[in-house]
MIRO-669151 format. One record per residue (C-alpha): residue number from 1; residue in one letter; x, y, z. Coordinates in steps of 0.1 Angstrom, whole numbers, plus 5000, padded with zeros to 4 digits. Example, Ala and Ser with C-alpha at 12.3 -4.5 7.8 and 13.67 -1.06 7.14 Angstrom:
<recs>
<rec torvo="1" marro="A" xx="5123" yy="4955" zz="5078"/>
<rec torvo="2" marro="S" xx="5137" yy="4989" zz="5071"/>
</recs>
This chain:
<recs>
<rec torvo="1" marro="M" xx="6243" yy="9017" zz="7169"/>
<rec torvo="2" marro="S" xx="6271" yy="9040" zz="7175"/>
<rec torvo="3" marro="T" xx="6296" yy="9039" zz="7202"/>
<rec torvo="4" marro="R" xx="6285" yy="9071" zz="7214"/>
<rec torvo="5" marro="L" xx="6249" yy="9059" zz="7218"/>
<rec torvo="6" marro="K" xx="6257" yy="9028" zz="7235"/>
<rec torvo="7" marro="R" xx="6276" yy="9048" zz="7258"/>
<rec torvo="8" marro="L" xx="6249" yy="9072" zz="7264"/>
<rec torvo="9" marro="E" xx="6221" yy="9045" zz="7268"/>
<rec torvo="10" marro="N" xx="6244" yy="9027" zz="7294"/>
<rec torvo="11" marro="L" xx="6251" yy="9055" zz="7315"/>
<rec torvo="12" marro="A" xx="6210" yy="9065" zz="7311"/>
<rec torvo="13" marro="R" xx="6210" yy="9026" zz="7328"/>
<rec torvo="14" marro="Q" xx="6231" yy="9034" zz="7355"/>
<rec torvo="15" marro="R" xx="6215" yy="9064" zz="7367"/>
<rec torvo="16" marro="A" xx="6185" yy="9047" zz="7369"/>
<rec torvo="17" marro="N" xx="6200" yy="9022" zz="7386"/>
<rec torvo="18" marro="D" xx="6214" yy="9045" zz="7409"/>
<rec torvo="19" marro="T" xx="6177" yy="9063" zz="7416"/>
<rec torvo="20" marro="M" xx="6165" yy="9032" zz="7427"/>
<rec torvo="21" marro="T" xx="6190" yy="9018" zz="7447"/>
<rec torvo="22" marro="A" xx="6185" yy="9054" zz="7468"/>
<rec torvo="23" marro="L" xx="6148" yy="9052" zz="7468"/>
<rec torvo="24" marro="R" xx="6153" yy="9016" zz="7483"/>
<rec torvo="25" marro="Y" xx="6173" yy="9029" zz="7510"/>
<rec torvo="26" marro="L" xx="6152" yy="9062" zz="7517"/>
<rec torvo="27" marro="N" xx="6126" yy="9038" zz="7518"/>
<rec torvo="28" marro="L" xx="6145" yy="9016" zz="7547"/>
<rec torvo="29" marro="A" xx="6153" yy="9046" zz="7567"/>
<rec torvo="30" marro="N" xx="6116" yy="9058" zz="7571"/>
<rec torvo="31" marro="G" xx="6107" yy="9024" zz="7581"/>
<rec torvo="32" marro="N" xx="6133" yy="9026" zz="7605"/>
<rec torvo="33" marro="V" xx="6122" yy="9064" zz="7616"/>
<rec torvo="34" marro="A" xx="6085" yy="9048" zz="7619"/>
<rec torvo="35" marro="I" xx="6096" yy="9021" zz="7642"/>
<rec torvo="36" marro="A" xx="6119" yy="9043" zz="7664"/>
<rec torvo="37" marro="R" xx="6089" yy="9070" zz="7665"/>
<rec torvo="38" marro="A" xx="6062" yy="9039" zz="7678"/>
<rec torvo="39" marro="F" xx="6091" yy="9028" zz="7703"/>
<rec torvo="40" marro="W" xx="6099" yy="9060" zz="7719"/>
<rec torvo="41" marro="T" xx="6062" yy="9071" zz="7723"/>
<rec torvo="42" marro="E" xx="6055" yy="9035" zz="7739"/>
<rec torvo="43" marro="R" xx="6082" yy="9041" zz="7764"/>
<rec torvo="44" marro="G" xx="6065" yy="9077" zz="7776"/>
<rec torvo="45" marro="G" xx="6074" yy="9102" zz="7753"/>
<rec torvo="46" marro="D" xx="6091" yy="9120" zz="7723"/>
<rec torvo="47" marro="A" xx="6126" yy="9114" zz="7738"/>
<rec torvo="48" marro="P" xx="6158" yy="9119" zz="7715"/>
<rec torvo="49" marro="W" xx="6168" yy="9084" zz="7721"/>
<rec torvo="50" marro="P" xx="6152" yy="9051" zz="7745"/>
<rec torvo="51" marro="L" xx="6147" yy="9058" zz="7776"/>
<rec torvo="52" marro="T" xx="6161" yy="9035" zz="7805"/>
<rec torvo="53" marro="D" xx="6134" yy="9019" zz="7828"/>
<rec torvo="54" marro="E" xx="6142" yy="9041" zz="7854"/>
<rec torvo="55" marro="Q" xx="6134" yy="9073" zz="7831"/>
<rec torvo="56" marro="S" xx="6106" yy="9059" zz="7820"/>
<rec torvo="57" marro="N" xx="6088" yy="9051" zz="7854"/>
<rec torvo="58" marro="Q" xx="6096" yy="9091" zz="7865"/>
<rec torvo="59" marro="T" xx="6080" yy="9105" zz="7836"/>
<rec torvo="60" marro="K" xx="6046" yy="9080" zz="7844"/>
<rec torvo="61" marro="E" xx="6047" yy="9089" zz="7880"/>
</recs>
């Protein structure tokens, strides 16, 4: 196999690895967003941050 062809094969393999790594991180981020949404909904609404206990009690009244 020529050196150029071997280099191209290695580059293609590295790009595939980079793509899989990016997809793994994206999957983790989506999971974190789902957890945060569930937490905020449970605390009383679609807040952009977790509510304190005092704020949570005020929104329920």
